[in-house]
C-alpha positions, 0 to 999 in steps of 0.5 A: 483497521480493526486494532483501530475499531473499524469492522469490515462494515466501515470500509473496503480495500480493493487491489486494482490494476493501477496500470490499466485504467479502463479495468477500475470500473470493475473493481470500484464503484464508480462513487469510490473515494481514491487515497493517495500518500505522495513520496515520489513522481509515481504519486503525483502520476497516480494523482493525476491520473486519477484526477484525469479520469474524474475520479474522487482522490484525497491525498492523505499526505505528500512527504518529500522522498528525503524525509520518507523514514522507511519503504517497502524495499527497506522491509523487503531486505530486512526480511530476506537477510533476516534482520528484525523488521517486526518494530518496523510494521504494526503488530497485526501486519508483522502477525500476517506477514508470518501467518502468510509466510511472506518473509520465507517466499521473500527469501526463496524469491532472491535466491 
């Protein structure tokens, strides 16, 4: 977000327990907008769940699985295999993944 000129005053990213809708109110304000990228049935399920709870939603995009060019699983596998992956994510993401030791943690978890 910073790379695109936004500051932390412009947005908030709030992780929350997607499978426990009864807890959403503790993680996000009632007027929050829930952004959804849809690639599969799971994305459609999340959108349906949010709407059934009366939450404001916005679909960022919907892409069929066969048209999705990259996945987080693909990137994690590349990290574990020690093959190049940095070119698959924004530069700031690669920097953070290295700062947080994510490739090493994944390699250790895969043993």
